[in-house]
N, C-alpha and C positions, 0 to 999 in steps of 0.2 A: 498969684505968685506961689502960695504954698502949694497949689496944685501942679504947677510947673516943676517945683523942686521935688515933690513926691515922684513925679513921673521920671525925672532924671535920677532920683536915687534908685528907683526900681530898675532902669535901664542900666545903671553901674553894677548893681547886684548881679543882673543877669549876664552881663558882659564878663564880670569877674568869674562867675560859675562856669560859663563856656570856656574862658581861657584856662582854667583849672583843669577841667575835664580834658580839654585838648592836650594839654602839657602832659597829664598822666597817661592819656592814650599814646602820646608819642614816646614816653619812657617804658611803658609796659607793652612789650612786643611779644604777641602769643607764640610766633613761630621762630625758629631759628635754624641755621645752616652752618656747619663747620667744614672747612676745607683745609688740610693739614699735610706737611711734610711729617714723615715719620722716621724715628731712629730706632732701631731694634735689635736685641740680641737674645738668642736661643741659649737658655742656661740648663745645666743638669744633664746634658748630652754633648759629647764633643764631636758629633758627625759634622756639623757646620755651626760651630759656635763663634764665629767671627763677627763682631758687631758691625752692622752697615746701616746706611741711611738710604738704601733702595726701597722706599715705601711711601705709600700715601694713606690718608684716612679721610673718610667722608661719612658725615651724619647730619641727620637732621630731625626736629622734634617739635612738638606742639605742647605749650604750657596748658595743662588742664586745670591747674590753680597757679597763682603767681610764683610758687616755688617749684612745683612739681610738674616734670615734662616726661611724655613717652614719645618714642621715636624709632628710627631704623638706623643702622649703621653698616658700613662695608669698608674694608681696608685690604691692601696687599703688601706683601713684603718678600724681598729674595734676600737669602743669606748664602755666601760662597765661602769655600775654604779649599785652600791647595794642600794636596797630600803628596809628599815626596815618593820617589820611585819605591816600589816594593813588589814582592811577587805575590800575585792574586791567583787563588784557586777558582777556576771556573767550573770544573767538574773534577772528579776523581782521577781523570787522565788527561786533563788540559790545564795549563797555567798560563798566565801572562804576567810579564814584568814590565810595569809602566808607572807613570805618575797619575794622579787623579784630581779633578775638580768636584767637590762634594757641593751640591746645591739643594736648599729647602725653599720651595715657593709656596707661600701661604696666602688664602683668601678667606679671612673670616667675615661672616655678616649674619645679621639677625636683628633682634629688637633691643631696646634700651629703656632704662628707667633712670631719670636724671633728677637730682635734687639740688638747687641752688640756695644757699644759706642766707644771702641777701638779694633782693631784686631791685633796690632803688639806689644803687651805688655804681661808681665807674668801675670798681672792682668786684667781680661776682665769682667768688670761690663756689666749688659744687664737688659733688660726688656723683659718679654714675656706675650703674651696673648693666653689663651687657651680655646678653645670652643669645646663642645661635648655634650655627653649625660652621665648619671651617673645611675648606678644601686644600689638600697639599699635593705637591708634585716634588717628590724626592729622587734626586739623580747622582749618578757617578759617571762623569765623562772622562774617558781615557783618550789616548792617541788613536786608537782604531775603534773603540765601541763605545755606546751609551747605554747604561743600565738605569732603569727608572721604575718607580712605583707611585701609583696615585691612590689616594685614600680620602675618605670623608670622616669627620668626627664631630663630637659635641664641643662647643665653645663656650667658655666663660671668661669675662674680662672686667675686673673692677678697675676704676680710674679716678683719679682726684686731678683737679685742675683749677684754672682761674681764667676767666674772660675779662679783658681790659677794655673799657670803652672810652675813647678819647672826647667823645661828645655826649652830652645829656640826651640826645635823641636816640642814641644806641642803634643806629643804622649800620655801624661798621666797629668791629672789635679785633682785639689780638689775642688768639687762644694759645694757652700753654697748659700741658697736661702730662702726668705720669701715669703708667699703667702697668699691669701684669695680666698676661694672657696665657691660658692654659686651654689645651684641645686634646681630646682622646685619640687623636690619629696614631695609627701604628703602621709603621713602614719596614720593609726589608729589602735591602738592595746589596747584592754580593752577600758578604758575611756579616753586614752591618745591620743591626736591629734598633728601631726607634719606637719605644713604648710610651707614648704621650709626649706632647711637645709643650715645654714652658718658656715663655718670653717675657722679657721685661724691656721697657723703652719708654720714649716720650714723644708727643705730638707737638708742633709749633706751626700754627698757621692763623687763618682768619675766620671770623665769625660775622655772619650777616643776619 
């Protein structure tokens, strides 16, 4: 009888250990992916400073420790601004009287370092630093002509946010973040000059 009770006790201990390890493995997910809608505004330059929601953000990473992850990111955004009719100088001997649509299209991408402050809660606040490059296409569209300039530059983006998991298994979450994005891109379109691009905005989407 004692032998049977000892065997049952050992089985119970092993079962408890297996269950605990399995539950921990379900909560600790080493990889993550974010897909977000993006709202963005260019600040510090009035070429196309109208805030818009024409953007998306994508990122994925791997937690090398329970709190620290490395990964990759890519996003895109378009900002447009209508300029009323004015006289544009195309050359010393030619002018054009028209209105314009100013546009700045941005694609930043690169590597990231992410630190989450807690990893065993349904609320996971974090801070991320993103470093990479950014492609921009700056254009001015008139009634008859389209002027544009394409440039590459260095990109840095600090970000703070939180991922909310409705389930303890953390297979699906809601992602909210605010960011500042700076790029060294310089553009010249007609008589307009852009020397560096500053962006502020937020992401809203899903985490897997």
